[in-house]
Structure formats: structure tokens, C-alpha cells
N, C-alpha and C positions, 0 to 999 in steps of 0.2 A: 247560277240560274237567274233568269230575268225576274222571276217572281220574288226573289230574295233581296232585290235591290232596295236601298233606302229611298224614301220618297224624293223625287227630283224637284228642282225649282221650276214649277209650272209657269210662273210669271216670266222667268228668263226664257223658257222654251217658246212661249207664245210671242215674246218680243223678237226672238231670233227668227221665227217664222215670218213676222212682218218685215224684218230687215232683208230676208231672202227675197221676199216679194218686191221690195223696193229695188233691189239689185237687178232682178229680172226685168222690171219695167225700165230701168235706166239703160239697159242694153237694147231695148226695143225702140226707145224714143230718143231724139237728139236733144230736146230741151231739158233744162234743169228741173228735176222733180222737187227740189227743196223749196222752190218758190211757187209751186203749183197749188193754188188755193183749194181746188177740188180734192187733190190727194192729201193735202194737209188736214182737211176736214175728216177724210176717211181715217187718217192716222189718229186724230183726236178721238173719234168714235171708237176705234179699236182700243186705244189706251183706256178709255172710260169703261169699256166693256170688261177689260182685264181687271181693272180696279174693283169693279162691282162683283165680278165672278169670284175673286179670291180675297175679298176684304176680311173674311172671317178666318183666314188661314192661321194655323198655329205653328206653321213651319217658319223658323226664324229667318232663314234665307229668303223666303217668299215675302215676309213682312218687310224686310230691309229693301228688297227690290220694289215693293209697292210704295215705299217712302220716296225713293228716287223717281219712280214713275209719276208720282204726284207733282214733283218739281218740273218734270218734263211737260206734263199736261198744262201747268200754269204758264210755261213759256209759250206753248202753242196757242193757248187762249189769248195771251197778249198779242201774239202775232196776228191772229185772225180777227180779234175784237179789241182794238186799241182803246175804245171807249170803256171806262170803268163801269158805268151804269149798265151798258149792254152785257158786260161780262157777269155782273151780279144777277141780272135777270136770267141769263142763260144758266148760271150756276144754281139758282134757287128754283127755277120753273122748268126750263127746257131739259137740263141734264138729268134730273130725276125721272122724267118721262122716258127719256132715251134709255136710261138704265133699266127701267121696268120692262120695256119692250125687248131689250137685249137679253135680259135674264130669262124671260119667257121663251124667247127664240132659242137660247142655248139649251134650256131644259127640254124643249120639244125636239130639237135636233139630236140631243143625247139619247132620248127615249126612242126616237126613230132609228138611230144607228144601232142601239142595243137590240131592238126587235128584229132588225134586218140581219144582224149577226146570229141571233138565236135561231131564226128561221133557216138560215144557211147551214149552221152546224147541225141542226136537227135533220135537214134533208140528207146530210152526209151520214148521219147515224148517231150523233151525240145528243143526248137529251139532258134536261134539267141543269143547264149551264147559265141560265139567265142571271142568277145572283153573282156568280163568279165573274161573268163578263161585265156586269154593272160595276162591281167593285174595282176591277182593273181599269175601266174607262175613267172612273172618278179619280184615280191616281194620276192619270195624265201622262203615263210613260209613252215614249215614241213607239215602243213595241213591247209586247208582252206575250207570255205563253201560259197555257192552262193544261195541266196533266190530267189524263183520264185513264184509269186502269180497271180491268175486270177479267174474270176467268171465262174462257170459252167453254172449257170442260174441266174435268178433274185434274188434268195434267198440263193444260196449255193456258197461258196468261197473255193478254194483249195489253201493252202499255202504249199510250198515245201522248203526244205532245203537240197541242194545237198552237199555231203561230199566228199572231195578229200584229198588224203594223198600221200606223197612222199615215194617211196620204197627205198630199199638199193642201187639200181642202179642209183638213182637220178631222176627217172621218176615218174610223177604223175599218180595216179590211181583213177578212179571214183569208190568209195567204195559202195555208196548207197544213198538213200534219205529218209528223213522223210516227209510223206504226212499228212497234217492236213485238215480235212473237217469241215468247219464251216457253220452251218445253222443259218442264221440271225433271222429267225422266231422261231426257236427252239434251243436256245443255249445249252440246256441240252443234245442235240444229237451230239454235237461236238466230233469228234474222230480223233485219229492220230495213225500212224503205220510207223515203219521203214522198208523199203524194201531194202534188200541187193542186189547189182548188181552181177549177176552170168555171167559166160562166155557165157552161152546160157540160153534161157528160163527165162529171167528176167521179173519181173512184170512191165509193162509199165504204163504210167500215166492214161490211160483209164481204165485199169484193176484195178489200185490202187483206183481210184474213186469209181468204182463199188463195190470193196471189202469193202471200208469204208462205203458205202451206205447199206451194209448188204447183198449184193448179192454174188452169187457163180461164180467163173471163172474156166474155164478148162485150165490146163497147161499140155501139152503132153496128157496123157490119164487119168490124175487125176484131179478131181474137188477139188478146195480149197475154203474155206469160213472162214471169221473171226468169232471167237466166241465173240460176242459183250458183253457177260456177264462174261468174264474171261480174266484176263491179267496176264502176267508173271512179274518177278521182275523188269524188265527194262521198264515196262509200255506198252509193246506191247500186242495186243490181241493174244490169242492163235489161232492156225490155225487148222481148221477141214479139214481133207482130206478124199475124197471118191474115192478110186481107182477103176480100171475097174472091180475088183471082187465084188464090192459093188452092182452092178447090175442096175445102172441107165442108161437107154437108152433114150437119148434126142430125137432122131428121132421118136421113138415109141410114146413118150409122146406128141410130137408136132402133129403127125398124128392123134391123138385122137380128135384134135380140128377142128371144121368145119371152117377153115380159107381160105379166098379168096387167100392169098399169096401162098398156097400149090398147086394151079392149074397151076402155072408156075414154072418149075424146077429151073430156075435161081433165081427167087425171093425166092423160098423155101430154096435154098442153102445159099443165103445171110442172110436169117432170122436165120437159124441154126448157121451160123458162128458168127453172132452178139450175139446170146444167149450164145455162148461159151465164148465170151469176157466179159460176165456178164451184158450186156445191158438190160434195160427194154425197150421194143419195142412197138410202136403202131401197132395194127393189125386190120384187118377187119374180123369180125366174121359173118358168114351167119346164120341168124335166121329166119325161116319161109319164106325163099326166099328174105329176106331183109338184108341189110348190116348195121352192128353196129360196132362202134369204141370201142376197149378195148386195154389194155396194158398187155403184158406178160413178164415173166422172168423165167429162169431155177431154179428149186428147187431140186438139186440132193439128199439132205438128205431125203426128203420124196418122191423121185422118181416121181416127177410130174412137172407140169407147174403152176406157180402162175399167176392168172388173176386179173386184177385191172380195176375198172370202171373209168369214166372220173374224179372222185373226189379222185382218188388214194386209193379207198377203196378195200381191198382184198375180192374177191368173188370166188365162185366155178363155174365150167362150167354149172352146173345145174341152178345156179342163173343167169348166163349170158344168158342162153337160156330161162329164165323166168319160170322155173319149180318149184322153191322153194323160200321161203321167206328168207330174210337176217338172221332172228333169227335162223331158222332151219340150215342154212348153217354154222353159227358160232359155234353152238353146235357140228355139225358133224365134223368140222375142228379140234376142240379141242380134240375130241375122237380119230380121226385118228392120230393126231400128237403125242398124249400121247402113243398110241400103237406103233408107229414107234420108239419113243425114247427108249422104253423098250427093244427092241431087235436090235437096230442099231449097237451096238458094236460087235455083233456076225456076222454081215454081211459085215465087211470090212471097217467100219468107223474108222478113227484114228485122234486123236487130238495131235498137237505138239506145 
């Protein structure tokens, strides 16, 4: 696990980053960078910032690297300022000011990066990770992960592993998270999926749970659903997509149900919004003037609404209304679903 690694040599890591930068510039320009005064000054400032940033390190490897770094700084100083008096003035007056500015800048950038990451993970659904993120950033690893686990209900547990990586600018980015759903009563149904974080429209933790539970979620105008019977080479379930041209009309499907919630526009809108998130919802179905409790979820692939009884058994509307037996319903469902599968690819369904 990345979190169990020994502290790395941060001085060496930052020096390697500078070396990579020099190599990139060498490929871009024809002239020698080793004699470019402007670049040498930048290099000196970078070395001085590293020396200031890690001067209190207790890591033996880092302290050794800092000693060698000091010798390199002295060589660069002599190259830039051959006059001894100029070097002394710079060392006693200029360098301390540069160090103070660099330290303040580093602290500010680190705080800004930390806050940006905390805001991002909170939007996805992870809270109270500020201290953990701050500790990991201070360790300076090129990449790190943070585990988050909690129970969704008395039998289901969600384990997450959030992945962070440092980019070329030295800032950490939240790349994505692996979500694992564990059912303690049915271990054979344990599933996991890696969700990459996008600039917009990322899958949040609620949607991730619903997808792992086998339900569909609407993102923008496209419904997505995991194919629980098919995985790619990396172990992720392939994603079925049902775009607007597929023809699923959630509102029309919901309106076909005699639900008490539809009598109030506010409640009806909340119901449809929750269904788009992939939730399975308790609803009140009116049957012969009486109220009965059922559960529903969206089913874009078969352009319908799934209905479940109090024992989580899937039934049809006819069964819910008491018009058919369970056996007849199951036979009818199998027939309908096989017919839908046969022509679904022609109607805008895509698997990725």
C-alpha cells in the first residue's frame, strides 16, 4: 500500500524534477543551457528553495542530499558571481530575503492545493479528509492514496480508495477512486469499480453505490449502468450507455404508475430527481382506493420502472395491483426482456 511506504527522499525527488525540466528545455532549444545565465539563476533559486524547505529534516538521506546540494549551490554562486564581495553580499542580504519569499510562497501554494483537493473530494461525497490530505502532502510522495470505509446499511459496506498524484507543476491532483461494495450476507455479490474524476460530471459516492448495486444513473442526458456480467482487462465492469436517442422517457414511465407522490408536483419532482441518481425509492401505490408500500427504480434498458415488494422481490405493476400471479409475471418478464435485448443495439444502446 502506498500509505505504508517509508518516507522518500524529498530533496532527491525535487532535484529529479528540475533535471527533467532541464532535459525538456534541452530538446526544445538548440543552444547549450549549461551556460545560459538566466537558467542558471533559476537553478540557483530552485536549489536555495529546496535547501530552505527541508533544512529541518530528520531524514538521514535528505540531510546527506542537502549537504551535497550546498556544494552545488556554492559552485553555481562562483559561476554567476566571481567577485567574492558580491557573493558575500548576496549570501548575507539577498539570499535570506529570497528564502523568506520562497517559504511563504510554498506554504501558500500548499494550503491552496490542500483546499482545492478538499473541495473536490467533498463534491464527490467524501468529507473530513483535510487532515489526512495535509499529512500526505507534507510527506511529499509522488502519489498517495487515502482509504474511506462506511456502512450503507446493516448488511452493505462501501470501501473506497482515493488516488492522488503530483503533476509536473508540483501540485497534487485527485485522479479518481476505487469503490468496493461488500454484502456481508451475500459475499458472492461483492463488486468494485474505479471511477475517474472528471472536470465536470464526475460520478459521486451515491451514484457509485447505486451503480455497484446494479442500478442505472443519469449523467447529463445519458443513462449509464454497469454490466455486472462483463469486465475489462483492468477488472472494471463495462459501462452500458443509453443516450437520449434510445428513447427512455422517465417521466412517462413514472406517470403510468398510480403513485400518491405524483399528486404533489414538488414531491413528484423530488421522486424523479432521486430516480435519476439511481436510487431505489419507497413509494405509496394506490390500489382500490387503499395505499400500499412498494419500492421503485429506473430501468432505462427496458424503458420501464422496476417495482419491488417489501421483501425486495421484483414484480410487475399488474402484480402490484393484484391482477396476476407471481408465476405469470416472471414468465412475462423473461419474454419481454429477451425481446428487448434482441433489438437494443439498434436503438441507441452502447457498451464501453
